C-alpha positions, 0 to 999 in steps of 0.5 A: 176339696175332697181330692186335694184336701184344701179348705173351702175358702181356699178352693173358692179363692182359687176358682174365683167364687165368693164363698157366700154363694157356695155356703148359702142354700137357694131358698124355694122360688115362690112356689105358692105364687107360681101356683096361684099365677098358673091358676089365674092364667088358666082361668083368664086366658087373655090376662098378662102379667100386670093384670095377674098381679092385680088378681094376686094383690086381691088375695094378699100376695104383693109381688114386685113387678120385676119379680112378677115378670120373671116368674111369669116368663119362667112359667111360660104364661105369655098370652098367645097372639090370635091367628086364623079363624076362631076354633071350638075348644071342645072338652078341656078334660084329659083324653080318656084311654080307650080300654073298652069298646065305645069309650072313644070314637075317632072321626076324619075325612078323606077325599077321592075323585070319580073318573070324570075328576069330580071329587067326593068325600068319605066320612070315617068313624072308628072305635079306637079300642078294637080298631073297628070301622063303624062307618064309611059314608061317601057323598059329594058334600057332607055338612056338619048336620049330615055328620050329626045324623050319621052319629045318631044312627051309629049311637042306635047301633053301637050305643053312645060313646064316652068321647069323640076325637077329631080335628078342627075341620069346619064340619066338626066345629059347626053348630050342629055338631056342638049341639049334638055333643051337648045334647048327647053328653059326649066329650068332644076333643079337638086335636091341636092344629098341625098335630095329626099324631094326636089322632093316630088311630084314625090316620093309620086307618086312613092310610090303610084305606088309601093304600088298599082301596082308593089308590087301587080302584077307579070309581065310576059313580057315587054308587060305585064308590059306596058299593066298593067302600062297603065291601072293603069295610066288611073285609077290614072288620071281619077278615083282615087281621091286625097285628095290634090286636094279636092278629085278630079281626076287629069284630073278634076283638070286640066280641072278646072284649065284651065277653071279658067285660060282661057288659055288651050293649043290647044292640051289639049282642047279636053280632052273628045275625044277618040282620046286624050285618044288613044294618051296618051295610045300609049305614055305610052305604 
């Protein structure tokens, strides 16, 4: 119309469009109803659009069932079909960023074999802020109760974390872990199934551990595996530089952050003493 200097009516006739559709502005598509529908669906996860419509009617929002279904599908509120085993939901709050040591720990399991092909498992616990490995515990079987005992030992040394991130493994969703998180007031976040990138820090650590130790060493016994894991853990935390930390070691990054914040826990104030190193070594063994 601007380029050819013709009227709106003639332009609509040439294009084959009703002028009413061009002149009429589309009104807002019921933002109040959409907001209320999402609020109901978030609280009542198994409600379909008809039952949500009943809840809206109780609040004075009368909506035609066809329109209600259209809004329901637009907002992608469909009830998901249940599949697989029941999983713990964990905390529904947003996952906090790890800005200081102790704000977020991440947990995961690795596995390897002895020379006789018998398998053993390794529990890894990392501090996501300073990339420090807090625990490498190896055993032939690790239950949820055993994980809870290891977490109690770590809390005595490093203090209580604000949140913990893990997958939906049976050990992490056991009653022992749920009770531990509730008793200690720790938000436990479970990543979505098949989404390991949501727990990227611990998965990056697992790759380093497997490339630098598990794929390079043969383990004759459980004691041999624990000894080699403790030596590698000390090197990872105190010798090996990390590009994500400005080529500092995790121990140096922790001390720098604690000095900057000026609020280091009492258990971490003696990081240079031999007693502290002995405690951490005994824990990893």
